[in-house]
Residue frames relative to the residue before (quaternion, step in Angstrom):
aa qw qx qy qz dx dy dz
M 1.0000 0.0000 0.0000 0.0000 0.00 0.00 0.00
L 0.6667 0.4970 -0.3075 0.4626 3.59 0.87 -0.96
H 0.6322 0.5382 -0.3335 0.4466 3.56 0.99 -0.83
R 0.6627 0.4971 -0.3144 0.4637 3.60 0.93 -0.84
L 0.6337 0.5248 -0.3346 0.4595 3.57 1.02 -0.75
L 0.6751 0.5005 -0.2991 0.4520 3.57 0.93 -0.90
E 0.6068 0.5647 -0.3591 0.4289 3.56 1.07 -0.71
G 0.5864 0.5920 -0.3587 0.4207 3.58 1.19 -0.52
L 0.5727 0.5896 -0.3794 0.4248 3.58 1.25 -0.30
Q 0.6427 0.5248 -0.3195 0.4577 3.57 1.20 -0.47
T 0.0397 -0.8311 0.5542 -0.0249 3.54 -0.54 1.17
A 0.4012 0.7365 -0.4725 0.2706 3.56 1.25 0.05
D 0.2817 -0.7435 0.5850 0.1599 3.55 -0.94 0.94
Q 0.0937 -0.8386 0.5366 0.0118 3.55 -0.37 1.27
S 0.4276 0.7236 -0.4608 0.2850 3.59 1.26 0.00
G 0.8359 0.2113 -0.1708 0.4769 3.50 -1.07 0.85
T 0.6773 0.4362 -0.3064 0.5070 3.60 1.21 0.25
S 0.4010 -0.6838 0.5483 0.2664 3.51 -1.33 0.26
N 0.4570 -0.7060 0.4223 0.3383 3.57 1.33 0.23
G 0.6234 -0.5969 0.3396 0.3738 3.55 1.10 0.62
R 0.5370 0.6410 -0.4054 0.3694 3.59 1.15 0.43
N 0.3674 -0.6919 0.5687 0.2506 3.49 -1.22 0.54
P 0.7066 -0.4745 0.2836 0.4416 3.64 -1.17 0.16
S 0.6039 0.5333 -0.3797 0.4548 3.63 1.16 -0.22
N 0.7116 -0.4477 0.3255 0.4327 3.55 -1.29 -0.26
H 0.6765 0.5508 -0.2817 0.3995 3.59 1.16 -0.37
L 0.4975 -0.6571 0.4950 0.2751 3.51 -1.29 0.50
V 0.1627 -0.7442 0.6369 0.1185 3.54 -1.18 0.67
L 0.1783 -0.7926 0.5771 0.0836 3.57 -0.62 1.13
T 0.1230 -0.7667 0.6271 0.0610 3.55 -1.06 0.81
P 0.6683 -0.4929 0.3464 0.4364 3.61 -1.18 0.28
E 0.6839 0.4844 -0.2935 0.4600 3.60 1.15 -0.56
S 0.4357 0.7112 -0.4645 0.2977 3.60 1.23 -0.15
K 0.3250 -0.7360 0.5616 0.1931 3.57 -0.93 0.91
P 0.4913 -0.6684 0.4646 0.3098 3.61 -1.07 0.62
T 0.3137 0.7129 -0.5555 0.2914 3.58 0.64 1.17
P 0.6626 -0.5542 0.3080 0.3987 3.60 -1.08 0.59
V 0.3530 -0.6622 0.6183 0.2335 3.52 -1.15 0.72
V 0.7358 0.0240 -0.0161 0.6766 3.53 1.14 -0.83
G 0.1136 -0.8215 0.5576 0.0361 3.57 -0.65 1.09
I 0.8158 -0.2035 0.1732 0.5128 3.55 -1.13 -0.70
G 0.6768 0.5022 -0.3724 0.3886 3.55 -1.03 0.81
L 0.7355 0.2883 -0.2115 0.5755 3.58 1.20 -0.39
D 0.7894 -0.4130 0.1977 0.4089 3.56 -1.28 0.02
S 0.7957 0.0508 -0.0002 0.6035 3.58 1.02 -0.79
C 0.4230 -0.6211 0.5669 0.3376 3.53 -1.26 0.34
V 0.1249 -0.7545 0.6405 0.0696 3.55 -1.17 0.72
L 0.0095 0.8378 -0.5387 0.0882 3.55 -0.36 1.30
P 0.4057 -0.6726 0.5510 0.2819 3.61 -0.91 0.83
L 0.3521 -0.7197 0.5543 0.2256 3.58 -0.93 0.86
R 0.5095 -0.6687 0.4490 0.3027 3.54 -1.11 0.62
H 0.6737 0.4559 -0.2846 0.5073 3.58 1.31 -0.12
G 0.8497 -0.1000 0.0443 0.5158 3.60 0.06 1.20
E 0.6603 -0.5392 0.3735 0.3657 3.53 -1.37 0.15
L 0.3996 0.6847 -0.5032 0.3440 3.54 0.47 1.24
L 0.2805 -0.7440 0.5856 0.1577 3.54 -1.29 0.52
L 0.2635 -0.7017 0.6326 0.1950 3.51 -1.23 0.59
V 0.0586 -0.7723 0.6325 0.0068 3.57 -0.76 1.09
Q 0.1036 0.8297 -0.5269 0.1521 3.55 -0.55 1.15
S 0.0681 0.7865 -0.6116 0.0516 3.55 -1.14 0.71
T 0.1304 -0.7734 0.6137 0.0902 3.53 -1.29 0.37
D 0.0694 0.7802 -0.6193 0.0545 3.56 -1.17 0.57
F 0.0841 0.7730 -0.6282 0.0284 3.56 -1.23 0.49
F 0.0090 0.7939 -0.6079 0.0142 3.57 -1.24 0.41
Y 0.6045 -0.5420 0.4382 0.3858 3.51 -1.35 0.00
P 0.6216 -0.5452 0.3915 0.4038 3.62 -1.12 0.48
L 0.0901 -0.8159 0.5699 0.0358 3.56 -1.03 0.77
V 0.7127 0.3111 -0.2582 0.5732 3.61 1.26 0.03
D 0.5052 -0.6993 0.4292 0.2675 3.57 -1.16 0.53
D 0.5950 0.5167 -0.3726 0.4901 3.59 1.27 0.21
P 0.3728 -0.7694 0.4650 0.2297 3.64 -0.32 1.17
Y 0.6339 0.5301 -0.3397 0.4491 3.59 0.98 -0.77
M 0.6821 0.4653 -0.2874 0.4853 3.60 0.90 -0.90
M 0.5982 0.5545 -0.3691 0.4454 3.58 1.08 -0.61
G 0.6341 0.5197 -0.3253 0.4712 3.59 1.03 -0.75
K 0.6576 0.5031 -0.3116 0.4661 3.58 0.95 -0.83
I 0.6534 0.5179 -0.3160 0.4528 3.57 0.94 -0.88
A 0.6513 0.5203 -0.3196 0.4505 3.57 0.93 -0.89
C 0.6635 0.4974 -0.3016 0.4705 3.58 0.95 -0.85
A 0.6594 0.5063 -0.3105 0.4609 3.60 0.88 -0.93
N 0.6392 0.5424 -0.3187 0.4424 3.56 1.04 -0.80
V 0.6476 0.5023 -0.3180 0.4767 3.60 0.96 -0.82
L 0.6839 0.5080 -0.2873 0.4378 3.56 0.87 -0.97
S 0.5877 0.6131 -0.3739 0.3727 3.60 1.06 -0.67
D 0.6110 0.5532 -0.3591 0.4377 3.58 1.06 -0.63
I 0.6448 0.4892 -0.3107 0.4984 3.58 1.10 -0.69
Y 0.6569 0.5174 -0.3113 0.4516 3.58 0.92 -0.89
A 0.5975 0.5784 -0.3630 0.4204 3.61 1.07 -0.63
M 0.6602 0.4733 -0.2999 0.5001 3.58 1.24 -0.36
G 0.5612 -0.6110 0.3826 0.4066 3.58 1.27 0.08
V 0.5280 0.6273 -0.4035 0.4061 3.58 1.30 0.03
T 0.1432 -0.8306 0.5366 0.0407 3.58 -0.76 1.02
D 0.7044 0.4087 -0.2612 0.5182 3.60 1.19 -0.37
V 0.0988 -0.8026 0.5882 0.0019 3.55 -0.53 1.24
D 0.3744 -0.7778 0.4679 0.1894 3.56 -0.69 1.09
N 0.8060 -0.0979 0.0771 0.5787 3.57 1.03 -0.65
M 0.1557 -0.7463 0.6344 0.1276 3.52 -1.33 0.43
L 0.2074 -0.7009 0.6615 0.1678 3.49 -1.33 0.49
M 0.2627 -0.7546 0.5763 0.1716 3.58 -1.13 0.58
L 0.1697 -0.7568 0.6261 0.0800 3.54 -1.02 0.92
L 0.0818 0.8224 -0.5489 0.1251 3.56 -0.54 1.13
S 0.0541 -0.7754 0.6291 0.0058 3.53 -0.89 1.03
T 0.1923 -0.7605 0.6087 0.1189 3.55 -0.81 1.00
S 0.4767 -0.6945 0.4674 0.2683 3.56 -1.07 0.72
N 0.4321 -0.6985 0.5074 0.2606 3.54 -1.00 0.82
K 0.5709 0.5713 -0.3845 0.4470 3.56 1.30 0.07
M 0.5446 0.6126 -0.3980 0.4120 3.60 1.28 -0.14
S 0.4374 -0.6293 0.5615 0.3121 3.54 -1.20 0.53
D 0.6677 -0.4825 0.3662 0.4327 3.57 -1.24 0.28
K 0.6525 0.5216 -0.3153 0.4504 3.57 0.98 -0.84
E 0.6459 0.5078 -0.3222 0.4702 3.58 0.94 -0.86
R 0.6655 0.5057 -0.3086 0.4540 3.58 0.87 -0.93
D 0.7206 0.4614 -0.2611 0.4468 3.57 0.81 -0.97
T 0.6442 0.4893 -0.3182 0.4944 3.57 1.26 -0.28
I 0.7521 0.4445 -0.2184 0.4349 3.54 0.78 -1.12
M 0.7007 0.5174 -0.3062 0.3840 3.60 0.70 -1.01
P 0.6462 0.5028 -0.3531 0.4528 3.65 0.89 -0.69
L 0.6405 0.5205 -0.3346 0.4548 3.60 1.05 -0.68
I 0.6259 0.5137 -0.3385 0.4793 3.60 1.02 -0.70
L 0.6425 0.5201 -0.3133 0.4673 3.56 0.96 -0.89
Q 0.6576 0.5188 -0.3091 0.4503 3.57 0.94 -0.88
G 0.6620 0.5101 -0.3050 0.4568 3.57 0.93 -0.91
F 0.6458 0.5153 -0.3114 0.4695 3.57 0.97 -0.89
K 0.6764 0.5084 -0.2867 0.4492 3.55 0.87 -1.00
E 0.6994 0.4696 -0.2867 0.4562 3.59 0.84 -0.91
C 0.6130 0.5230 -0.3544 0.4745 3.59 1.08 -0.58
A 0.6277 0.5274 -0.3291 0.4685 3.58 1.02 -0.80
E 0.6511 0.5086 -0.3102 0.4703 3.58 0.98 -0.84
E 0.6155 0.5364 -0.3356 0.4699 3.58 1.05 -0.75
A 0.6852 0.4716 -0.2727 0.4835 3.57 1.09 -0.72
G 0.5223 -0.6597 0.4009 0.3622 3.58 1.26 -0.13
T 0.6478 0.4747 -0.3365 0.4917 3.56 1.16 0.52
T 0.3655 -0.7177 0.5480 0.2260 3.58 -1.30 -0.07
V 0.3737 -0.6789 0.5800 0.2509 3.53 -1.33 0.32
Q 0.0717 0.8044 -0.5789 0.1128 3.56 -0.35 1.30
G 0.8244 0.1050 -0.1224 0.5425 3.53 0.25 1.29
G 0.2336 0.7645 -0.5824 0.1476 3.52 -1.35 0.07
Q 0.3619 -0.7079 0.5579 0.2379 3.54 -1.25 -0.46
T 0.0881 -0.7687 0.6314 0.0518 3.56 -1.09 0.78
V 0.0042 -0.7852 0.6187 -0.0241 3.55 -1.06 0.84
V 0.3320 -0.6885 0.5971 0.2435 3.54 -1.37 0.10
N 0.2075 0.7556 -0.6090 0.1229 3.56 -0.90 0.90
P 0.7305 -0.4375 0.2551 0.4581 3.65 -1.13 -0.01
W 0.7607 0.3449 -0.1796 0.5198 3.58 1.16 -0.53
M 0.3829 -0.6799 0.5712 0.2546 3.50 -1.16 0.64
I 0.0068 -0.7946 0.6037 -0.0641 3.57 -0.80 1.09
V 0.0078 -0.7913 0.6113 -0.0059 3.56 -1.04 0.77
G 0.2795 0.7420 -0.5703 0.2148 3.55 -0.97 0.90
G 0.1692 -0.8101 0.5529 0.0973 3.54 -1.15 -0.43
V 0.4061 -0.6526 0.5780 0.2742 3.50 -1.42 -0.29
A 0.1124 -0.7740 0.6194 0.0674 3.57 -1.01 0.81
T 0.0655 -0.8099 0.5826 -0.0207 3.55 -0.94 0.97
S 0.0072 0.7769 -0.6294 0.0153 3.55 -1.01 0.88
V 0.1570 -0.7295 0.6575 0.1039 3.54 -1.08 0.84
C 0.1212 0.8356 -0.5125 0.1562 3.57 -0.38 1.18
K 0.5687 -0.5668 0.4721 0.3639 3.51 -1.37 0.14
P 0.6625 -0.5423 0.3322 0.3957 3.60 -1.11 0.56
N 0.6825 0.5016 -0.3139 0.4290 3.61 0.98 -0.72
E 0.5713 0.5727 -0.3856 0.4437 3.58 1.29 0.04
V 0.6924 0.4592 -0.2528 0.4957 3.57 1.27 -0.37
I 0.1778 -0.7337 0.6451 0.1183 3.55 -1.09 0.79
I 0.2950 -0.7643 0.5488 0.1664 3.55 -0.34 1.25
P 0.3467 -0.8112 0.4348 0.1810 3.63 -0.49 1.16
E 0.5152 0.6635 -0.3936 0.3732 3.59 0.69 1.06
N 0.6469 0.5811 -0.2910 0.3991 3.61 1.23 0.12
A 0.2129 0.7805 -0.5534 0.1983 3.59 1.10 0.66
M 0.1690 -0.8054 0.5663 0.0450 3.54 -0.99 0.92
I 0.6058 -0.5314 0.4429 0.3931 3.55 -1.21 0.54
G 0.7459 0.3465 -0.2789 0.4957 3.58 -0.81 1.01
D 0.5147 0.6092 -0.4281 0.4250 3.58 1.24 -0.23
V 0.2534 -0.7197 0.6083 0.2186 3.54 -1.31 0.20
L 0.4154 -0.6894 0.5409 0.2440 3.54 -1.31 0.39
V 0.1144 -0.7884 0.6037 0.0301 3.55 -0.84 1.06
L 0.1451 -0.7626 0.6251 0.0816 3.58 -1.08 0.82
T 0.2862 -0.8257 0.4723 0.1150 3.57 -0.72 1.10
K 0.7485 0.2057 -0.1965 0.5991 3.62 1.27 0.09
P 0.5128 -0.6527 0.4473 0.3331 3.61 -1.06 0.58
L 0.5007 -0.6281 0.5132 0.3024 3.52 -1.34 0.36
G 0.6135 0.6096 -0.3950 0.3100 3.56 -1.31 0.14
T 0.3870 0.7413 -0.4886 0.2489 3.61 1.18 0.15
Q 0.6323 0.5334 -0.3460 0.4427 3.61 0.97 -0.74
V 0.6551 0.5061 -0.3108 0.4670 3.56 0.95 -0.87
A 0.6573 0.5223 -0.3120 0.4447 3.59 0.94 -0.90
V 0.6682 0.4982 -0.2996 0.4643 3.58 0.94 -0.90
N 0.6731 0.4914 -0.2990 0.4648 3.57 0.93 -0.87
A 0.6418 0.5233 -0.3280 0.4546 3.58 0.93 -0.84
H 0.6408 0.5184 -0.3240 0.4643 3.59 1.02 -0.77
Q 0.6384 0.5123 -0.3243 0.4742 3.59 1.02 -0.73
W 0.6516 0.5444 -0.3130 0.4256 3.56 1.05 -0.74
L 0.4911 0.6398 -0.4438 0.3905 3.60 1.20 -0.22
E 0.7210 0.4008 -0.2256 0.5183 3.59 1.17 -0.58
K 0.6924 0.4101 -0.2680 0.5298 3.58 1.28 0.09
P 0.3217 -0.8127 0.4455 0.1937 3.62 0.10 1.30
D 0.6543 0.5202 -0.3399 0.4309 3.61 0.92 -0.77
R 0.6718 0.4676 -0.2899 0.4960 3.58 1.08 -0.70
W 0.6392 0.5395 -0.3225 0.4432 3.57 0.97 -0.89
D 0.6165 0.5670 -0.3472 0.4218 3.57 1.03 -0.74
R 0.6126 0.5756 -0.3468 0.4162 3.58 1.14 -0.53
I 0.8119 0.2934 -0.1183 0.4907 3.58 1.04 -0.74
K 0.5137 0.7007 -0.4083 0.2802 3.60 1.19 -0.35
S 0.5907 0.5765 -0.3755 0.4216 3.60 1.21 -0.27
V 0.7604 0.3726 -0.1983 0.4936 3.61 1.19 -0.41
V 0.7798 0.1754 -0.1236 0.5881 3.61 1.23 -0.27
T 0.3871 -0.6896 0.5551 0.2578 3.53 -1.25 0.45
E 0.6533 -0.4827 0.3909 0.4328 3.55 -1.26 0.21
D 0.6318 0.5326 -0.3305 0.4560 3.58 1.04 -0.73
D 0.6055 0.5486 -0.3481 0.4597 3.60 1.04 -0.76
V 0.6888 0.4925 -0.2796 0.4526 3.54 0.86 -1.00
R 0.6681 0.4995 -0.3128 0.4541 3.59 0.89 -0.88
K 0.6483 0.5094 -0.3224 0.4650 3.59 0.99 -0.79
A 0.6563 0.5035 -0.3136 0.4663 3.59 0.94 -0.86
Y 0.6430 0.5240 -0.3132 0.4625 3.58 0.99 -0.85
H 0.6536 0.5052 -0.3121 0.4692 3.58 0.93 -0.89
Y 0.6495 0.5050 -0.3161 0.4724 3.59 0.96 -0.86
A 0.6639 0.5115 -0.3084 0.4500 3.58 0.89 -0.95
M 0.6473 0.5339 -0.3277 0.4342 3.57 0.92 -0.88
H 0.7072 0.4422 -0.2657 0.4835 3.58 0.91 -0.87
S 0.5901 0.5457 -0.3673 0.4681 3.60 1.14 -0.54
M 0.6709 0.4990 -0.2986 0.4601 3.58 0.92 -0.88
A 0.6913 0.4716 -0.2749 0.4735 3.59 1.09 -0.67
R 0.5673 0.6137 -0.3808 0.3957 3.60 1.24 -0.23
L 0.4462 -0.7074 0.4897 0.2465 3.55 -0.90 0.97
N 0.3685 -0.7029 0.5662 0.2226 3.55 -1.23 0.60
K 0.3064 0.8039 -0.4730 0.1902 3.56 1.26 0.28
N 0.6792 0.4784 -0.3156 0.4584 3.62 0.82 -0.87
G 0.6216 0.5386 -0.3398 0.4561 3.57 1.02 -0.74
A 0.6502 0.5103 -0.3096 0.4700 3.57 1.05 -0.78
S 0.6528 0.5187 -0.3129 0.4548 3.57 0.93 -0.87
L 0.6934 0.4847 -0.2755 0.4565 3.56 0.93 -0.90
M 0.5055 0.6345 -0.4286 0.3977 3.60 1.20 -0.27
H 0.6453 0.5042 -0.3196 0.4766 3.58 1.07 -0.68
K 0.6556 0.5327 -0.3102 0.4361 3.57 0.92 -0.93
Y 0.7964 0.2989 -0.1313 0.5092 3.56 0.97 -0.89
N 0.5316 -0.7118 0.3739 0.2662 3.57 1.19 0.67
A 0.0926 0.8132 -0.5621 0.1191 3.57 0.86 0.99
H 0.3482 -0.7645 0.5174 0.1634 3.55 -1.10 0.79
A 0.7911 -0.0648 0.0599 0.6053 3.62 1.14 -0.50
C 0.0028 0.8037 -0.5943 0.0302 3.54 -1.18 0.56
T 0.0233 0.7337 -0.6780 -0.0385 3.52 -1.35 0.45
D 0.3647 -0.6847 0.5561 0.2983 3.57 -1.23 0.16
V 0.4169 -0.7231 0.5085 0.2115 3.54 -1.10 0.79
T 0.1274 0.7980 -0.5726 0.1381 3.55 -0.50 1.22
G 0.9044 -0.0195 -0.0177 0.4260 3.55 -0.97 -0.91
F 0.6916 0.4644 -0.2968 0.4668 3.62 1.08 -0.50
G 0.5265 -0.6474 0.4080 0.3705 3.59 1.25 0.07
L 0.7237 -0.4502 0.3049 0.4250 3.54 -1.31 0.29
L 0.7213 0.4481 -0.2740 0.4515 3.59 0.70 -1.02
G 0.6345 0.5452 -0.3375 0.4315 3.58 0.96 -0.78
H 0.6972 0.4458 -0.2734 0.4904 3.56 0.93 -0.87
A 0.6144 0.5323 -0.3530 0.4632 3.61 1.07 -0.64
Q 0.6486 0.5100 -0.3208 0.4652 3.59 0.99 -0.80
N 0.6573 0.5127 -0.3177 0.4518 3.58 0.94 -0.83
L 0.6516 0.4992 -0.3134 0.4776 3.58 1.01 -0.81
A 0.6506 0.5412 -0.3235 0.4234 3.58 0.91 -0.91
K 0.6969 0.4901 -0.3005 0.4287 3.59 0.87 -0.85
H 0.6661 0.4871 -0.3066 0.4744 3.60 1.23 -0.24
Q 0.4828 0.6894 -0.4329 0.3228 3.61 1.21 0.10
K 0.4889 -0.6580 0.4902 0.2963 3.57 -1.09 0.73
N 0.7083 0.4279 -0.2532 0.5010 3.58 0.99 -0.83
E 0.5004 -0.6300 0.4973 0.3246 3.58 -1.22 0.48
V 0.2488 0.7690 -0.5301 0.2562 3.53 0.14 1.37
S 0.1428 -0.7419 0.6410 0.1353 3.51 -1.38 0.22
F 0.3686 -0.7107 0.5598 0.2137 3.54 -1.21 0.59
V 0.0769 -0.7784 0.6228 0.0175 3.56 -0.90 1.00
I 0.1693 -0.8020 0.5706 0.0511 3.56 -0.55 1.23
H 0.1193 -0.8348 0.5372 0.0167 3.56 -0.69 1.14
S 0.7783 0.2497 -0.1335 0.5605 3.62 1.23 -0.29
L 0.1352 -0.7826 0.6049 0.0577 3.55 -1.12 0.77
P 0.1790 -0.7680 0.6059 0.1047 3.62 -0.44 1.17
I 0.0059 0.8256 -0.5574 0.0872 3.57 -0.55 1.21
I 0.5713 -0.5949 0.4485 0.3444 3.56 -1.03 0.85
A 0.6084 -0.6167 0.3680 0.3379 3.56 -0.89 1.02
K 0.8367 0.1907 -0.2150 0.4662 3.54 -1.10 1.00
M 0.5557 0.6327 -0.4032 0.3582 3.60 1.17 -0.29
T 0.5821 0.5558 -0.3704 0.4637 3.59 1.15 -0.52
T 0.6501 0.5250 -0.3056 0.4564 3.56 0.95 -0.91
I 0.6541 0.4982 -0.3107 0.4770 3.59 0.94 -0.87
S 0.6489 0.5282 -0.3204 0.4442 3.56 0.91 -0.90
K 0.6726 0.5050 -0.3027 0.4483 3.59 0.91 -0.89
I 0.6925 0.4724 -0.3007 0.4548 3.60 0.86 -0.86
C 0.6587 0.4516 -0.2983 0.5227 3.57 1.29 -0.32
N 0.5173 -0.6708 0.3880 0.3632 3.58 1.25 0.50
N 0.6032 -0.6136 0.3258 0.3916 3.52 1.08 0.92
A 0.1708 0.8360 -0.5015 0.1428 3.54 1.15 0.73
F 0.6727 0.5068 -0.3015 0.4468 3.59 1.08 -0.62
G 0.3892 -0.7253 0.4785 0.3058 3.58 1.20 -0.43
L 0.2764 0.8157 -0.4791 0.1692 3.57 1.26 0.31
L 0.7407 0.4149 -0.2387 0.4714 3.59 0.79 -0.96
R 0.6359 0.4816 -0.3328 0.5030 3.57 1.29 -0.11
G 0.5016 -0.6611 0.4209 0.3663 3.59 1.27 0.00
A 0.5549 0.6410 -0.3699 0.3801 3.58 1.25 0.32
S 0.4985 0.6640 -0.4315 0.3528 3.59 1.22 -0.15
A 0.4571 -0.6908 0.4869 0.2770 3.58 -0.79 1.04
E 0.1414 -0.7485 0.6415 0.0912 3.54 -1.14 0.74
T 0.2322 -0.7364 0.6139 0.1639 3.55 -1.22 0.50
S 0.8337 -0.0365 -0.0217 0.5506 3.56 -0.84 1.03
G 0.1657 0.8259 -0.5139 0.1624 3.54 0.87 1.05
G 0.7091 -0.4791 0.3279 0.4002 3.51 -1.32 -0.12
L 0.5700 -0.5339 0.4850 0.3935 3.51 -1.39 -0.04
L 0.1936 -0.7223 0.6517 0.1270 3.54 -1.10 0.80
V 0.0408 -0.8520 0.5172 -0.0706 3.55 -0.26 1.35
A 0.2335 -0.7169 0.6389 0.1530 3.55 -1.02 0.89
I 0.0630 0.8214 -0.5446 0.1572 3.53 -0.45 1.28
P 0.6032 -0.5638 0.3950 0.4028 3.64 -1.02 0.60
H 0.6008 -0.6087 0.3910 0.3401 3.55 -0.98 0.92
E 0.7142 0.4764 -0.2689 0.4366 3.56 0.86 -0.94
Q 0.6806 0.4743 -0.2823 0.4817 3.60 1.26 -0.26
A 0.5379 0.7043 -0.3781 0.2675 3.57 1.18 -0.58
A 0.6654 0.5116 -0.3219 0.4380 3.59 0.85 -0.90
A 0.6603 0.4968 -0.3050 0.4735 3.57 0.98 -0.83
Y 0.6027 0.5525 -0.3457 0.4604 3.59 1.08 -0.72
C 0.6739 0.4891 -0.2888 0.4725 3.58 0.87 -0.97
K 0.6555 0.5162 -0.3111 0.4550 3.58 0.95 -0.88
D 0.6594 0.5136 -0.3023 0.4583 3.56 1.00 -0.84
I 0.6262 0.5236 -0.3367 0.4694 3.60 1.02 -0.75
E 0.6614 0.5030 -0.3130 0.4600 3.58 0.91 -0.87
A 0.6491 0.5195 -0.3190 0.4551 3.57 1.03 -0.77
Q 0.7360 0.4290 -0.2339 0.4686 3.59 0.97 -0.83
D 0.7861 0.3311 -0.1578 0.4974 3.60 0.95 -0.88
D 0.3236 -0.7485 0.5007 0.2905 3.58 1.25 -0.44
Y 0.6201 0.4465 -0.3659 0.5313 3.56 1.13 0.73
Q 0.5194 -0.6563 0.4574 0.3003 3.55 -1.14 0.68
A 0.1145 -0.6932 0.6945 0.1547 3.48 -1.50 0.22
W 0.2372 -0.8032 0.5405 0.0799 3.58 -1.13 0.64
I 0.3795 -0.6417 0.6085 0.2720 3.53 -1.25 0.60
I 0.0491 -0.8583 0.5099 -0.0296 3.58 -0.44 1.22
G 0.8305 0.0545 -0.0155 0.5542 3.60 1.19 -0.11
V 0.3730 -0.7083 0.5586 0.2172 3.52 -1.37 -0.04
V 0.3500 -0.6826 0.5958 0.2378 3.52 -1.35 0.37
E 0.0456 -0.8106 0.5827 -0.0354 3.55 -0.68 1.18
K 0.6252 -0.4744 0.4313 0.4451 3.55 -1.30 0.10
G 0.2776 0.7782 -0.5221 0.2113 3.57 -0.82 0.91
D 0.6250 -0.5745 0.4228 0.3173 3.50 -1.39 -0.27
R 0.6264 -0.5921 0.3186 0.3944 3.55 1.04 0.90
T 0.4831 0.6049 -0.4737 0.4199 3.53 0.85 1.06
A 0.2373 -0.7394 0.6033 0.1817 3.56 -1.33 0.09
T 0.0187 -0.7960 0.6047 -0.0209 3.55 -1.03 0.84
I 0.3032 -0.6824 0.6231 0.2326 3.52 -1.36 0.29
V 0.4781 -0.6841 0.4649 0.2957 3.60 -0.79 0.95
D 0.5831 -0.5289 0.4648 0.4053 3.55 -1.25 0.33
N 0.8470 0.0570 -0.0756 0.5230 3.57 -0.97 0.87
P 0.0212 0.8193 -0.5714 0.0424 3.62 0.57 1.08
R 0.5501 -0.5907 0.4710 0.3558 3.54 -1.24 0.48
I 0.2361 -0.7682 0.5825 0.1215 3.56 -0.80 1.05
I 0.1617 -0.7713 0.6122 0.0644 3.55 -0.74 1.13
E 0.2425 -0.7835 0.5594 0.1200 3.58 -0.39 1.22
V 0.1951 -0.8110 0.5458 0.0797 3.57 -0.44 1.22
P 0.3627 -0.7671 0.4804 0.2218 3.61 -0.43 1.16
V 0.2761 -0.7638 0.5653 0.1441 3.54 -1.17 0.65
């Protein structure tokens, strides 16, 4: 419902135009180009032609509640999550970030003065790792603690990969494993005996702590190298996997494609033991249906079949983490599905 309401904000008339694009993935701006969105509401970032010369503004914002118990890592995760929306457009150079931070009025002065500087430090250092800075933002006090931000890039058209050119025969690559929601919840359940009793027959406390540690560092890892390599290996479309889960984001990307294609997902790389936890909880997380929410998840990239293996190999060489071919692009009606009984790839921690 909210998505439909927001779409009403878009008034650009695109009928009878090619939106200034050439047959490749990139935008071509002309003096007659109007400053209407190249990419508007519904995908990861807005992409807007600037009225001053042949440049684009790429911008996104995101925020959420804390989900890990390390304030410094929470700051890094929040920053990486904001940046991923920009990286999903193939853009790797971010000109500035703003930080959005809400401290809870339920915190004591000591808690606030201890926790908030660590969140700020984590956010700032992640931004520096990405090659950008945090110059501005907003802080408020309310009942809930919230952390997030805004990322902005001013770039040339050839720096952006418009996420609408998936082709029949492409494959789908995922650059981070699934299961972060399950890992975070399982770790919280260590302190909740009634919840822990539900899963302790299938996992140990050590299993849970290792998965949580892996998930925390996966969420804090930047998707910058994956975005850069999209250009090298001629990616056709991309989104990042976050709150709507793998299938939700795949469906959203599929419906924005110019070609009549559909995405078919056949494999699910999942953090070790998280499948087992999900099953014993009667699949309450929706993990095997691709519905489990992820935070600061990986890039889901539609890429030529002949380039995919090299793309995955290059990511592993640069990030020291795997990427996986998880699906195919077929002729279809701009939908995405997961096959019955998908192959589960247990990702060691």
